C-alpha positions as CSV (number, residue, x, y, z in Angstrom):
1,M,31.0,-58.1,-29.2
2,A,28.5,-55.7,-30.6
3,E,31.3,-53.3,-31.6
4,D,32.4,-55.9,-34.1
5,M,29.1,-55.7,-35.9
6,T,28.1,-53.0,-38.5
7,M,25.3,-50.7,-37.8
8,V,23.2,-52.5,-40.4
9,E,23.9,-55.8,-38.6
10,R,22.9,-54.5,-35.3
11,L,19.8,-52.8,-36.6
12,T,18.8,-56.0,-38.5
13,A,19.3,-58.1,-35.3
14,I,17.0,-55.6,-33.4
15,E,14.3,-55.8,-36.1
16,D,14.5,-59.5,-36.1
17,I,14.0,-59.6,-32.3
18,K,11.1,-57.3,-32.6
19,Q,9.5,-59.6,-35.2
20,L,10.2,-62.6,-32.9
21,K,8.3,-60.9,-30.0
22,A,5.5,-59.9,-32.3
23,R,5.1,-63.5,-33.3
24,Y,5.2,-64.5,-29.6
25,F,2.1,-62.3,-28.9
26,R,0.2,-63.3,-32.0
27,L,0.8,-67.0,-31.7
28,L,0.0,-66.9,-27.9
29,D,-3.3,-65.3,-28.7
30,Q,-4.0,-67.5,-31.7
31,H,-3.3,-70.6,-29.5
32,K,-0.9,-72.0,-32.2
33,W,1.1,-73.9,-29.6
34,D,3.5,-75.8,-31.9
35,D,4.6,-72.6,-33.6
36,F,4.7,-70.8,-30.2
37,A,7.2,-73.5,-29.0
38,E,9.5,-72.8,-31.9
39,L,10.1,-69.2,-30.6
40,F,12.2,-70.4,-27.6
41,S,15.7,-71.9,-27.4
42,S,16.0,-75.5,-26.1
43,T,17.7,-73.9,-23.0
44,L,14.8,-71.6,-22.1
45,V,14.6,-70.4,-18.6
46,V,11.3,-68.9,-17.3
47,E,10.8,-66.7,-14.3
48,I,7.3,-65.4,-13.6
49,A,7.1,-63.4,-10.3
50,E,3.5,-64.4,-9.5
51,S,4.3,-68.1,-10.0
52,T,7.1,-69.5,-7.8
53,S,6.2,-73.1,-8.7
54,G,5.6,-72.5,-12.3
55,P,7.4,-74.0,-15.3
56,K,11.1,-73.3,-15.7
57,D,12.0,-74.8,-19.1
58,R,10.6,-74.7,-22.7
59,D,8.5,-77.8,-22.8
60,S,6.9,-77.4,-19.4
61,F,6.3,-73.6,-20.0
62,V,4.5,-74.2,-23.4
63,A,2.5,-77.0,-21.8
64,S,1.5,-74.9,-18.9
65,V,0.6,-71.9,-21.1
66,R,-1.5,-74.2,-23.2
67,A,-3.3,-75.8,-20.3
68,H,-4.1,-72.4,-18.7
69,L,-5.0,-70.4,-21.9
70,D,-6.3,-72.9,-24.5
71,S,-9.9,-72.3,-23.7
72,A,-9.5,-68.6,-22.8
73,V,-9.8,-65.5,-25.0
74,T,-6.5,-63.7,-24.6
75,V,-5.0,-60.3,-25.7
76,H,-1.3,-59.9,-25.2
77,Q,0.5,-56.7,-26.3
78,G,4.1,-55.5,-26.0
79,H,5.3,-52.0,-26.3
80,T,8.4,-49.8,-26.2
81,P,11.1,-52.4,-26.7
82,E,14.5,-51.7,-25.3
83,I,16.8,-54.1,-27.1
84,T,20.5,-54.3,-26.4
85,I,22.7,-56.3,-28.9
86,I,25.5,-58.1,-26.9
87,D,27.1,-59.7,-29.8
88,A,26.2,-61.4,-33.1
89,D,24.4,-64.2,-31.3
90,R,23.2,-62.7,-28.0
91,A,20.9,-59.9,-27.0
92,S,18.7,-58.7,-24.2
93,G,15.4,-56.8,-24.1
94,I,12.7,-55.2,-22.0
95,W,9.1,-54.9,-23.2
96,A,6.4,-53.0,-21.5
97,M,3.3,-55.3,-21.6
98,F,-0.4,-55.6,-21.3
99,D,-2.5,-58.8,-21.1
100,L,-6.1,-59.7,-20.8
101,V,-7.2,-63.3,-20.1
102,E,-10.8,-64.0,-20.3
103,P,-11.7,-67.6,-19.3
104,P,-14.7,-69.4,-20.5
105,V,-18.0,-68.5,-18.9
106,D,-18.1,-71.8,-16.9
107,S,-14.6,-71.4,-15.6
108,E,-13.8,-71.0,-11.9
109,F,-10.9,-68.8,-13.0
110,P,-11.4,-65.0,-12.9
111,L,-10.9,-62.6,-15.7
112,L,-7.3,-61.1,-15.5
113,V,-6.0,-57.8,-16.7
114,G,-2.3,-57.2,-16.2
115,Y,0.4,-54.6,-16.8
116,G,4.1,-55.0,-16.5
117,H,7.4,-55.9,-18.2
118,Y,9.0,-58.8,-20.0
119,L,12.7,-59.0,-19.3
120,E,14.3,-61.2,-21.8
121,E,17.4,-62.7,-23.3
122,Y,17.8,-63.9,-26.8
123,V,20.1,-66.3,-28.7
124,R,20.7,-66.9,-32.4
125,E,20.2,-70.7,-33.0
126,D,20.2,-72.1,-36.6
127,S,20.3,-68.6,-38.0
128,K,17.1,-67.6,-36.0
129,W,16.7,-65.4,-33.0
130,R,15.0,-67.2,-30.1
131,I,14.0,-66.3,-26.6
132,S,16.4,-68.0,-24.1
133,R,15.2,-66.3,-20.9
134,L,11.8,-64.9,-20.1
135,E,11.0,-63.1,-16.9
136,L,7.6,-61.5,-16.5
137,T,7.1,-59.0,-13.7
138,R,3.8,-57.2,-13.1
139,I,3.2,-53.7,-12.0
140,K,-0.6,-54.1,-11.8
141,R,-2.8,-57.2,-11.8
142,T,-6.6,-56.9,-11.6
143,T,-8.9,-59.8,-11.5
144,G,-12.7,-60.2,-11.4
145,M,-15.5,-62.4,-12.6
146,G,-16.6,-61.5,-16.1
147,A,-19.1,-58.7,-16.4
148,D,-18.5,-57.6,-12.8
149,M,-15.1,-56.2,-13.8
150,I,-15.2,-55.2,-17.5
151,S,-18.0,-54.3,-19.8
152,D,-18.0,-54.7,-23.6
153,Q,-20.0,-51.4,-23.8
154,P,-18.2,-48.3,-25.0
155,A,-17.6,-45.6,-22.4
156,P,-20.2,-42.8,-22.4
157,M,-19.2,-39.7,-24.3
158,P,-18.5,-36.6,-22.0
């Protein structure tokens, strides 16, 4: 139980989980797939609202993410974490998120901009926190074809 942990132990666990999620976003955007796979428990469960037939376990999730994003430019950000320590080896968290996926110019896939939340569970395995359940829900999802949707030009000054 979390009550059996000292305040320092709870705060250390929260910081370790924040670092885990920061690595998640960085490794995803850097396309470092082997390191990315290490962030998840062997029993990972994945739920993505917009993909009912998507991958449900660690290996198929990482393979699917790699197949979809390897040739894309991506930007993933997580904000305002709400982390709850359940006990010394289990925790849960909610992260507000933003993502941008820009496929190659010759791709038939549209550019995607999304906003939503990650709802996650974490376990400590081999002295490291890992993501054991990942659920992605979106509040808003916008798609378009390249320059038709987003411009690299700065907004005009008022």
